[in-house]
PyMOL CGO cylinders between C-alpha atoms (Angstrom):
from pymol import cmd
from pymol.cgo import CYLINDER

trace = [
    CYLINDER, 8.81, -45.81, -85.00, 9.20, -48.19, -87.51, 0.3, 1, 1, 1, 1, 1, 1,
    CYLINDER, 9.20, -48.19, -87.51, 5.75, -50.03, -87.55, 0.3, 1, 1, 1, 1, 1, 1,
    CYLINDER, 5.75, -50.03, -87.55, 4.08, -46.62, -87.43, 0.3, 1, 1, 1, 1, 1, 1,
    CYLINDER, 4.08, -46.62, -87.43, 5.56, -45.49, -90.61, 0.3, 1, 1, 1, 1, 1, 1,
    CYLINDER, 5.56, -45.49, -90.61, 4.20, -49.22, -91.92, 0.3, 1, 1, 1, 1, 1, 1,
    CYLINDER, 4.20, -49.22, -91.92, 1.20, -48.86, -90.95, 0.3, 1, 1, 1, 1, 1, 1,
    CYLINDER, 1.20, -48.86, -90.95, 0.69, -45.31, -92.34, 0.3, 1, 1, 1, 1, 1, 1,
    CYLINDER, 0.69, -45.31, -92.34, 2.15, -46.56, -95.52, 0.3, 1, 1, 1, 1, 1, 1,
    CYLINDER, 2.15, -46.56, -95.52, -0.56, -49.54, -95.77, 0.3, 1, 1, 1, 1, 1, 1,
    CYLINDER, -0.56, -49.54, -95.77, -3.49, -46.95, -94.81, 0.3, 1, 1, 1, 1, 1, 1,
    CYLINDER, -3.49, -46.95, -94.81, -2.32, -44.85, -97.16, 0.3, 1, 1, 1, 1, 1, 1,
    CYLINDER, -2.32, -44.85, -97.16, -2.04, -47.72, -100.27, 0.3, 1, 1, 1, 1, 1, 1,
    CYLINDER, -2.04, -47.72, -100.27, -5.39, -48.90, -98.93, 0.3, 1, 1, 1, 1, 1, 1,
    CYLINDER, -5.39, -48.90, -98.93, -7.15, -45.99, -99.58, 0.3, 1, 1, 1, 1, 1, 1,
    CYLINDER, -7.15, -45.99, -99.58, -5.48, -44.99, -102.90, 0.3, 1, 1, 1, 1, 1, 1,
    CYLINDER, -5.48, -44.99, -102.90, -6.33, -48.47, -104.10, 0.3, 1, 1, 1, 1, 1, 1,
    CYLINDER, -6.33, -48.47, -104.10, -10.00, -48.02, -102.61, 0.3, 1, 1, 1, 1, 1, 1,
    CYLINDER, -10.00, -48.02, -102.61, -10.25, -44.96, -104.44, 0.3, 1, 1, 1, 1, 1, 1,
    CYLINDER, -10.25, -44.96, -104.44, -9.62, -46.72, -107.70, 0.3, 1, 1, 1, 1, 1, 1,
    CYLINDER, -9.62, -46.72, -107.70, -11.95, -49.40, -107.20, 0.3, 1, 1, 1, 1, 1, 1,
    CYLINDER, -11.95, -49.40, -107.20, -14.82, -47.40, -105.78, 0.3, 1, 1, 1, 1, 1, 1,
    CYLINDER, -14.82, -47.40, -105.78, -15.38, -44.81, -108.76, 0.3, 1, 1, 1, 1, 1, 1,
    CYLINDER, -15.38, -44.81, -108.76, -18.20, -42.47, -107.90, 0.3, 1, 1, 1, 1, 1, 1,
    CYLINDER, -18.20, -42.47, -107.90, -21.42, -42.85, -109.83, 0.3, 1, 1, 1, 1, 1, 1,
    CYLINDER, -21.42, -42.85, -109.83, -22.71, -40.81, -112.36, 0.3, 1, 1, 1, 1, 1, 1,
    CYLINDER, -22.71, -40.81, -112.36, -25.73, -40.07, -110.83, 0.3, 1, 1, 1, 1, 1, 1,
    CYLINDER, -25.73, -40.07, -110.83, -27.91, -40.89, -107.99, 0.3, 1, 1, 1, 1, 1, 1,
    CYLINDER, -27.91, -40.89, -107.99, -31.06, -43.13, -108.70, 0.3, 1, 1, 1, 1, 1, 1,
    CYLINDER, -31.06, -43.13, -108.70, -34.32, -41.11, -107.86, 0.3, 1, 1, 1, 1, 1, 1,
    CYLINDER, -34.32, -41.11, -107.86, -35.68, -42.23, -104.34, 0.3, 1, 1, 1, 1, 1, 1,
    CYLINDER, -35.68, -42.23, -104.34, -38.30, -45.39, -104.94, 0.3, 1, 1, 1, 1, 1, 1,
    CYLINDER, -38.30, -45.39, -104.94, -40.85, -45.05, -102.10, 0.3, 1, 1, 1, 1, 1, 1,
    CYLINDER, -40.85, -45.05, -102.10, -41.20, -48.35, -100.26, 0.3, 1, 1, 1, 1, 1, 1,
    CYLINDER, -41.20, -48.35, -100.26, -44.87, -48.76, -100.60, 0.3, 1, 1, 1, 1, 1, 1,
    CYLINDER, -44.87, -48.76, -100.60, -45.39, -48.83, -104.11, 0.3, 1, 1, 1, 1, 1, 1,
    CYLINDER, -45.39, -48.83, -104.11, -48.38, -51.20, -105.50, 0.3, 1, 1, 1, 1, 1, 1,
    CYLINDER, -48.38, -51.20, -105.50, -47.53, -54.12, -108.53, 0.3, 1, 1, 1, 1, 1, 1,
    CYLINDER, -47.53, -54.12, -108.53, -50.45, -52.58, -110.06, 0.3, 1, 1, 1, 1, 1, 1,
    CYLINDER, -50.45, -52.58, -110.06, -49.95, -49.16, -111.15, 0.3, 1, 1, 1, 1, 1, 1,
    CYLINDER, -49.95, -49.16, -111.15, -47.64, -47.63, -113.80, 0.3, 1, 1, 1, 1, 1, 1,
    CYLINDER, -47.64, -47.63, -113.80, -45.50, -46.26, -110.36, 0.3, 1, 1, 1, 1, 1, 1,
    CYLINDER, -45.50, -46.26, -110.36, -44.44, -49.85, -109.68, 0.3, 1, 1, 1, 1, 1, 1,
    CYLINDER, -44.44, -49.85, -109.68, -43.70, -50.48, -113.56, 0.3, 1, 1, 1, 1, 1, 1,
    CYLINDER, -43.70, -50.48, -113.56, -41.39, -47.06, -113.64, 0.3, 1, 1, 1, 1, 1, 1,
    CYLINDER, -41.39, -47.06, -113.64, -40.02, -48.45, -110.27, 0.3, 1, 1, 1, 1, 1, 1,
    CYLINDER, -40.02, -48.45, -110.27, -38.84, -51.79, -111.59, 0.3, 1, 1, 1, 1, 1, 1,
    CYLINDER, -38.84, -51.79, -111.59, -37.33, -49.97, -114.72, 0.3, 1, 1, 1, 1, 1, 1,
    CYLINDER, -37.33, -49.97, -114.72, -35.40, -47.54, -112.20, 0.3, 1, 1, 1, 1, 1, 1,
    CYLINDER, -35.40, -47.54, -112.20, -34.09, -50.13, -110.07, 0.3, 1, 1, 1, 1, 1, 1,
    CYLINDER, -34.09, -50.13, -110.07, -32.29, -52.64, -113.28, 0.3, 1, 1, 1, 1, 1, 1,
    CYLINDER, -32.29, -52.64, -113.28, -30.64, -49.59, -114.30, 0.3, 1, 1, 1, 1, 1, 1,
    CYLINDER, -30.64, -49.59, -114.30, -27.25, -49.87, -114.58, 0.3, 1, 1, 1, 1, 1, 1,
    CYLINDER, -27.25, -49.87, -114.58, -25.32, -46.60, -112.68, 0.3, 1, 1, 1, 1, 1, 1,
    CYLINDER, -25.32, -46.60, -112.68, -22.23, -46.18, -114.81, 0.3, 1, 1, 1, 1, 1, 1,
    CYLINDER, -22.23, -46.18, -114.81, -19.42, -44.35, -112.73, 0.3, 1, 1, 1, 1, 1, 1,
    CYLINDER, -19.42, -44.35, -112.73, -18.47, -40.45, -114.07, 0.3, 1, 1, 1, 1, 1, 1,
    CYLINDER, -18.47, -40.45, -114.07, -15.38, -41.18, -115.71, 0.3, 1, 1, 1, 1, 1, 1,
    CYLINDER, -15.38, -41.18, -115.71, -17.25, -43.63, -117.90, 0.3, 1, 1, 1, 1, 1, 1,
    CYLINDER, -17.25, -43.63, -117.90, -19.45, -41.09, -119.18, 0.3, 1, 1, 1, 1, 1, 1,
    CYLINDER, -19.45, -41.09, -119.18, -17.06, -38.57, -119.95, 0.3, 1, 1, 1, 1, 1, 1,
    CYLINDER, -17.06, -38.57, -119.95, -19.70, -35.65, -119.20, 0.3, 1, 1, 1, 1, 1, 1,
    CYLINDER, -19.70, -35.65, -119.20, -20.85, -34.14, -115.61, 0.3, 1, 1, 1, 1, 1, 1,
    CYLINDER, -20.85, -34.14, -115.61, -24.09, -34.98, -114.58, 0.3, 1, 1, 1, 1, 1, 1,
    CYLINDER, -24.09, -34.98, -114.58, -26.71, -31.83, -114.08, 0.3, 1, 1, 1, 1, 1, 1,
    CYLINDER, -26.71, -31.83, -114.08, -26.41, -31.35, -110.10, 0.3, 1, 1, 1, 1, 1, 1,
    CYLINDER, -26.41, -31.35, -110.10, -30.14, -31.86, -109.12, 0.3, 1, 1, 1, 1, 1, 1,
    CYLINDER, -30.14, -31.86, -109.12, -30.82, -34.58, -111.96, 0.3, 1, 1, 1, 1, 1, 1,
    CYLINDER, -30.82, -34.58, -111.96, -31.73, -38.21, -110.45, 0.3, 1, 1, 1, 1, 1, 1,
    CYLINDER, -31.73, -38.21, -110.45, -31.27, -41.05, -112.97, 0.3, 1, 1, 1, 1, 1, 1,
    CYLINDER, -31.27, -41.05, -112.97, -35.00, -42.41, -113.84, 0.3, 1, 1, 1, 1, 1, 1,
    CYLINDER, -35.00, -42.41, -113.84, -33.54, -45.13, -116.11, 0.3, 1, 1, 1, 1, 1, 1,
    CYLINDER, -33.54, -45.13, -116.11, -30.56, -46.12, -118.34, 0.3, 1, 1, 1, 1, 1, 1,
    CYLINDER, -30.56, -46.12, -118.34, -30.16, -48.39, -121.21, 0.3, 1, 1, 1, 1, 1, 1,
    CYLINDER, -30.16, -48.39, -121.21, -26.64, -50.07, -121.89, 0.3, 1, 1, 1, 1, 1, 1,
    CYLINDER, -26.64, -50.07, -121.89, -25.52, -52.53, -124.17, 0.3, 1, 1, 1, 1, 1, 1,
    CYLINDER, -25.52, -52.53, -124.17, -27.58, -51.22, -127.04, 0.3, 1, 1, 1, 1, 1, 1,
    CYLINDER, -27.58, -51.22, -127.04, -28.00, -52.37, -130.54, 0.3, 1, 1, 1, 1, 1, 1,
    CYLINDER, -28.00, -52.37, -130.54, -29.54, -52.57, -133.93, 0.3, 1, 1, 1, 1, 1, 1,
    CYLINDER, -29.54, -52.57, -133.93, -29.45, -54.13, -137.12, 0.3, 1, 1, 1, 1, 1, 1,
    CYLINDER, -29.45, -54.13, -137.12, -28.58, -52.38, -140.27, 0.3, 1, 1, 1, 1, 1, 1,
    CYLINDER, -28.58, -52.38, -140.27, -28.49, -54.46, -143.43, 0.3, 1, 1, 1, 1, 1, 1,
    CYLINDER, -28.49, -54.46, -143.43, -28.03, -57.52, -141.73, 0.3, 1, 1, 1, 1, 1, 1,
    CYLINDER, -28.03, -57.52, -141.73, -25.50, -56.51, -139.74, 0.3, 1, 1, 1, 1, 1, 1,
    CYLINDER, -25.50, -56.51, -139.74, -25.76, -55.67, -135.35, 0.3, 1, 1, 1, 1, 1, 1,
    CYLINDER, -25.76, -55.67, -135.35, -24.54, -52.34, -134.98, 0.3, 1, 1, 1, 1, 1, 1,
    CYLINDER, -24.54, -52.34, -134.98, -23.62, -50.78, -131.41, 0.3, 1, 1, 1, 1, 1, 1,
    CYLINDER, -23.62, -50.78, -131.41, -25.43, -47.78, -130.00, 0.3, 1, 1, 1, 1, 1, 1,
    CYLINDER, -25.43, -47.78, -130.00, -24.37, -45.12, -127.50, 0.3, 1, 1, 1, 1, 1, 1,
    CYLINDER, -24.37, -45.12, -127.50, -25.17, -46.00, -123.92, 0.3, 1, 1, 1, 1, 1, 1,
    CYLINDER, -25.17, -46.00, -123.92, -27.96, -44.11, -122.55, 0.3, 1, 1, 1, 1, 1, 1,
    CYLINDER, -27.96, -44.11, -122.55, -29.02, -42.10, -119.21, 0.3, 1, 1, 1, 1, 1, 1,
    CYLINDER, -29.02, -42.10, -119.21, -32.25, -40.61, -118.95, 0.3, 1, 1, 1, 1, 1, 1,
    CYLINDER, -32.25, -40.61, -118.95, -32.83, -38.12, -116.10, 0.3, 1, 1, 1, 1, 1, 1,
    CYLINDER, -32.83, -38.12, -116.10, -34.92, -36.02, -114.63, 0.3, 1, 1, 1, 1, 1, 1,
    CYLINDER, -34.92, -36.02, -114.63, -34.08, -32.43, -112.80, 0.3, 1, 1, 1, 1, 1, 1,
    CYLINDER, -34.08, -32.43, -112.80, -36.38, -29.95, -110.94, 0.3, 1, 1, 1, 1, 1, 1,
    CYLINDER, -36.38, -29.95, -110.94, -34.88, -27.14, -112.58, 0.3, 1, 1, 1, 1, 1, 1,
    CYLINDER, -34.88, -27.14, -112.58, -36.16, -25.48, -115.76, 0.3, 1, 1, 1, 1, 1, 1,
    CYLINDER, -36.16, -25.48, -115.76, -34.81, -26.54, -119.15, 0.3, 1, 1, 1, 1, 1, 1,
    CYLINDER, -34.81, -26.54, -119.15, -32.87, -23.18, -119.69, 0.3, 1, 1, 1, 1, 1, 1,
    CYLINDER, -32.87, -23.18, -119.69, -31.63, -23.43, -116.29, 0.3, 1, 1, 1, 1, 1, 1,
    CYLINDER, -31.63, -23.43, -116.29, -30.17, -27.29, -117.72, 0.3, 1, 1, 1, 1, 1, 1,
    CYLINDER, -30.17, -27.29, -117.72, -29.06, -25.65, -120.73, 0.3, 1, 1, 1, 1, 1, 1,
    CYLINDER, -29.06, -25.65, -120.73, -27.01, -22.95, -119.50, 0.3, 1, 1, 1, 1, 1, 1,
    CYLINDER, -27.01, -22.95, -119.50, -25.49, -25.68, -117.18, 0.3, 1, 1, 1, 1, 1, 1,
    CYLINDER, -25.49, -25.68, -117.18, -24.17, -27.49, -120.20, 0.3, 1, 1, 1, 1, 1, 1,
    CYLINDER, -24.17, -27.49, -120.20, -23.05, -24.89, -121.81, 0.3, 1, 1, 1, 1, 1, 1,
    CYLINDER, -23.05, -24.89, -121.81, -20.71, -23.90, -119.10, 0.3, 1, 1, 1, 1, 1, 1,
    CYLINDER, -20.71, -23.90, -119.10, -19.47, -27.37, -118.79, 0.3, 1, 1, 1, 1, 1, 1,
    CYLINDER, -19.47, -27.37, -118.79, -19.25, -28.65, -122.27, 0.3, 1, 1, 1, 1, 1, 1,
    CYLINDER, -19.25, -28.65, -122.27, -16.25, -26.74, -123.63, 0.3, 1, 1, 1, 1, 1, 1,
    CYLINDER, -16.25, -26.74, -123.63, -16.21, -29.08, -127.45, 0.3, 1, 1, 1, 1, 1, 1,
    CYLINDER, -16.21, -29.08, -127.45, -19.33, -30.29, -127.80, 0.3, 1, 1, 1, 1, 1, 1,
    CYLINDER, -19.33, -30.29, -127.80, -21.75, -28.42, -130.55, 0.3, 1, 1, 1, 1, 1, 1,
    CYLINDER, -21.75, -28.42, -130.55, -25.56, -26.61, -129.28, 0.3, 1, 1, 1, 1, 1, 1,
    CYLINDER, -25.56, -26.61, -129.28, -28.02, -26.45, -131.48, 0.3, 1, 1, 1, 1, 1, 1,
    CYLINDER, -28.02, -26.45, -131.48, -32.05, -26.27, -131.08, 0.3, 1, 1, 1, 1, 1, 1,
    CYLINDER, -32.05, -26.27, -131.08, -33.33, -29.03, -133.50, 0.3, 1, 1, 1, 1, 1, 1,
    CYLINDER, -33.33, -29.03, -133.50, -37.29, -29.08, -134.13, 0.3, 1, 1, 1, 1, 1, 1,
    CYLINDER, -37.29, -29.08, -134.13, -36.90, -26.39, -131.14, 0.3, 1, 1, 1, 1, 1, 1,
    CYLINDER, -36.90, -26.39, -131.14, -35.57, -29.25, -128.43, 0.3, 1, 1, 1, 1, 1, 1,
    CYLINDER, -35.57, -29.25, -128.43, -32.20, -27.80, -126.86, 0.3, 1, 1, 1, 1, 1, 1,
    CYLINDER, -32.20, -27.80, -126.86, -29.55, -31.08, -128.30, 0.3, 1, 1, 1, 1, 1, 1,
    CYLINDER, -29.55, -31.08, -128.30, -25.66, -31.07, -127.63, 0.3, 1, 1, 1, 1, 1, 1,
    CYLINDER, -25.66, -31.07, -127.63, -23.64, -33.24, -129.60, 0.3, 1, 1, 1, 1, 1, 1,
    CYLINDER, -23.64, -33.24, -129.60, -20.13, -34.13, -130.02, 0.3, 1, 1, 1, 1, 1, 1,
    CYLINDER, -20.13, -34.13, -130.02, -18.59, -34.54, -133.81, 0.3, 1, 1, 1, 1, 1, 1,
    CYLINDER, -18.59, -34.54, -133.81, -19.18, -31.69, -135.66, 0.3, 1, 1, 1, 1, 1, 1,
    CYLINDER, -19.18, -31.69, -135.66, -22.61, -32.08, -137.90, 0.3, 1, 1, 1, 1, 1, 1,
    CYLINDER, -22.61, -32.08, -137.90, -25.69, -34.02, -136.49, 0.3, 1, 1, 1, 1, 1, 1,
    CYLINDER, -25.69, -34.02, -136.49, -28.61, -35.39, -138.49, 0.3, 1, 1, 1, 1, 1, 1,
    CYLINDER, -28.61, -35.39, -138.49, -31.25, -36.93, -135.72, 0.3, 1, 1, 1, 1, 1, 1,
    CYLINDER, -31.25, -36.93, -135.72, -32.95, -38.82, -138.38, 0.3, 1, 1, 1, 1, 1, 1,
    CYLINDER, -32.95, -38.82, -138.38, -29.72, -40.48, -139.54, 0.3, 1, 1, 1, 1, 1, 1,
    CYLINDER, -29.72, -40.48, -139.54, -27.12, -40.69, -137.01, 0.3, 1, 1, 1, 1, 1, 1,
    CYLINDER, -27.12, -40.69, -137.01, -27.56, -42.74, -134.09, 0.3, 1, 1, 1, 1, 1, 1,
    CYLINDER, -27.56, -42.74, -134.09, -23.89, -43.22, -133.01, 0.3, 1, 1, 1, 1, 1, 1,
    CYLINDER, -23.89, -43.22, -133.01, -23.03, -39.40, -132.26, 0.3, 1, 1, 1, 1, 1, 1,
    CYLINDER, -23.03, -39.40, -132.26, -23.01, -38.77, -128.66, 0.3, 1, 1, 1, 1, 1, 1,
    CYLINDER, -23.01, -38.77, -128.66, -25.85, -36.24, -127.44, 0.3, 1, 1, 1, 1, 1, 1,
    CYLINDER, -25.85, -36.24, -127.44, -27.69, -34.72, -124.95, 0.3, 1, 1, 1, 1, 1, 1,
    CYLINDER, -27.69, -34.72, -124.95, -31.49, -34.06, -125.21, 0.3, 1, 1, 1, 1, 1, 1,
    CYLINDER, -31.49, -34.06, -125.21, -33.16, -31.74, -123.02, 0.3, 1, 1, 1, 1, 1, 1,
    CYLINDER, -33.16, -31.74, -123.02, -36.63, -30.95, -122.93, 0.3, 1, 1, 1, 1, 1, 1,
    CYLINDER, -36.63, -30.95, -122.93, -39.60, -30.22, -120.39, 0.3, 1, 1, 1, 1, 1, 1,
    CYLINDER, -39.60, -30.22, -120.39, -41.02, -32.58, -118.69, 0.3, 1, 1, 1, 1, 1, 1,
    CYLINDER, -41.02, -32.58, -118.69, -44.37, -33.91, -120.52, 0.3, 1, 1, 1, 1, 1, 1,
    CYLINDER, -44.37, -33.91, -120.52, -45.24, -36.90, -118.24, 0.3, 1, 1, 1, 1, 1, 1,
    CYLINDER, -45.24, -36.90, -118.24, -46.51, -36.98, -114.95, 0.3, 1, 1, 1, 1, 1, 1,
    CYLINDER, -46.51, -36.98, -114.95, -43.64, -38.98, -113.06, 0.3, 1, 1, 1, 1, 1, 1,
    CYLINDER, -43.64, -38.98, -113.06, -44.55, -40.54, -109.57, 0.3, 1, 1, 1, 1, 1, 1,
    CYLINDER, -44.55, -40.54, -109.57, -41.16, -41.15, -109.21, 0.3, 1, 1, 1, 1, 1, 1,
    CYLINDER, -41.16, -41.15, -109.21, -40.14, -37.81, -109.59, 0.3, 1, 1, 1, 1, 1, 1,
    CYLINDER, -40.14, -37.81, -109.59, -43.05, -35.31, -109.18, 0.3, 1, 1, 1, 1, 1, 1,
    CYLINDER, -43.05, -35.31, -109.18, -40.81, -32.38, -108.66, 0.3, 1, 1, 1, 1, 1, 1,
    CYLINDER, -40.81, -32.38, -108.66, -39.08, -32.86, -112.27, 0.3, 1, 1, 1, 1, 1, 1,
    CYLINDER, -39.08, -32.86, -112.27, -39.60, -29.87, -115.21, 0.3, 1, 1, 1, 1, 1, 1,
    CYLINDER, -39.60, -29.87, -115.21, -36.84, -31.13, -117.35, 0.3, 1, 1, 1, 1, 1, 1,
    CYLINDER, -36.84, -31.13, -117.35, -35.77, -34.65, -118.83, 0.3, 1, 1, 1, 1, 1, 1,
    CYLINDER, -35.77, -34.65, -118.83, -32.41, -34.48, -119.62, 0.3, 1, 1, 1, 1, 1, 1,
    CYLINDER, -32.41, -34.48, -119.62, -31.46, -37.95, -122.17, 0.3, 1, 1, 1, 1, 1, 1,
    CYLINDER, -31.46, -37.95, -122.17, -27.97, -38.38, -122.51, 0.3, 1, 1, 1, 1, 1, 1,
    CYLINDER, -27.97, -38.38, -122.51, -26.43, -40.65, -124.95, 0.3, 1, 1, 1, 1, 1, 1,
    CYLINDER, -26.43, -40.65, -124.95, -22.82, -41.36, -124.62, 0.3, 1, 1, 1, 1, 1, 1,
    CYLINDER, -22.82, -41.36, -124.62, -20.12, -44.20, -125.58, 0.3, 1, 1, 1, 1, 1, 1,
    CYLINDER, -20.12, -44.20, -125.58, -18.54, -45.40, -122.66, 0.3, 1, 1, 1, 1, 1, 1,
    CYLINDER, -18.54, -45.40, -122.66, -14.67, -43.51, -121.97, 0.3, 1, 1, 1, 1, 1, 1,
    CYLINDER, -14.67, -43.51, -121.97, -12.17, -46.33, -121.38, 0.3, 1, 1, 1, 1, 1, 1,
]
cmd.load_cgo(trace, "trace")
């Protein structure tokens, strides 16, 4: 009986530790076909996608749109301002098969402490009060736009979701 309890306790702790180590990814990458030719734009898109670092849901701190797929990410972005390197928010660029309105409604329901407004006709969610897209590169934001590119990696994409976030520690 003691061995059974010991084994069960060990299994319990192993499950807990694996859960902590194996954080859930923010969202899945778009599917990449195996038969891409290295001479077309699809190959370049696929190469960019494959190099993308996928953060965890906990690190991003906001929900991913359920049907969205990651097209690419940019981590550790920096810009030089007045001779000094400044950190910029990380970026996740996603495609979704649903309309802009459906994606906006999802984020309105799931981002309680974020502001929302259309900036130059583009639905934008942002944190921290006022946001000037011309001047402010630091504010976490989500920009939702109709798909304008013919994406060979995600032909079903109707909407792009551009997420700029500061990792949650």
